[in-house]
C-alpha positions, 0 to 999 in steps of 0.5 A, a space after each residue: 500500500 505504501 508503495 502504491 501511494 509513493 508511486 502515485 505521489 511520484 507520478 503527481 510530482 512528475 506531471 506537475 513538473 512537466 506541466 510547469 515546464 510546458 507552461 514556461 516554454 509556452 510563455 517564452 514562445 508567446 513572449 518571443 512572438 510578442 517581441 517579434 511583432 513589436 519589433 516589426 511594428 516599430 521597424 515599420 513606423 521607423 521606415 515610414 518616418 525615414 521615407 518621409 525624411 528622405 524627401 527633405 533636402 540637406 544632411 538630414 534627408 541624406 542620412 535618411 536615404 543612407 539608412 534606408 539603402 543600408 536597411 534594404 541591402 541588409 534585409 534582402 541579403 538576410 532573406 536570401 541567405 535564410 532561404 538558401 541555407 535551407 536547401 544548401 547547408 554549405 551557406 552556413 559559413 556565409 550566414 555566420 559572416 553575415 551575422 557579423 556584418 549585420 552587427 556593424 550595420 546595426 551599429 552604424 544605423 544607431 549612430 545615424 539615428 542619433 545624428 538625425 534625432 539628437 544632434 542639433 548642430 547641422 554643421 556637425 551632421 554635415 561633417 559626419 555625413 561623408 564618413 557615414 556614407 563611406 561606411 554604409 557603402 562598404 557594408 552594402 557592398 559586402 552584403 550585396 556580394 554575399 547576396 549575389 553569390 547566394 543567388 548565383 549558387 542557387 541558380 547554378 544548383 538549379 541548372 545542374 539539377 535540371 540537367 541531371 533530371 533531363 538526362 534521366 528523363 531521356 534515358 527513361 524515355 529511351 527505355 520505354 521505347 525499347 522492345 526485344 525483337 523475336 530471336 532468329 529461328 524462333 517461329 512466331 505466329 506468321 512463321 507458324 502460318 507459313 509452316 502450315 501452308 507449306 505442309 498443305 502445299 507439300 501434300 498437294 504436290 505429293 498427290 500430283 506425283 502419284 497421278 495416272 501414269 506415274 503411280 503404281 497400278 494396283 489393278 494390273 496384278 489381279 488375275 483376269 477371269 475367263 470369259 
């Protein structure tokens, strides 16, 4: 009885522990989903504001355009690598390099955001603009290089797969069109028909050979009756 009670208590503790773990995982997943949704909303609002400021003349508008171009390059490269690494695991190293590059892009974007929003001296903003543009161009060039390489690799991989598939289809099509012809000397239906007709023709010829004048006259050997 004590063993049964102890076993039930152990099962109860186990179920409670598993339930607590599942609840914690669910809460964390929900939290990550909420944070992800919040980041997307915040990013959408920021990009809308950047597009509005990019139409302005002067250094502030130029900084807004630099940030938009940098974000577009980084986002496009991230999507290309994430989609490619699912089909081609060899892109994992490129993903690791891109993660490091993305940190530089985030740092630069933060610096440009502070210049736009917190720096009242427009001359200082204008002075920082060439250096910021040069850094952004370097990051964009590296991101574009990774994206273009991933796209070229995916296209080449697709072409190789298509070529191999076309070759297999041609081989299968040839196999479907191939059939084994009857071996020489093996009579088929037509041969059997020909053989039957030849036998009939031979019997007719044999009957002709035993016609009158050539075949034996069996009546000549019988004795003649006296008249």
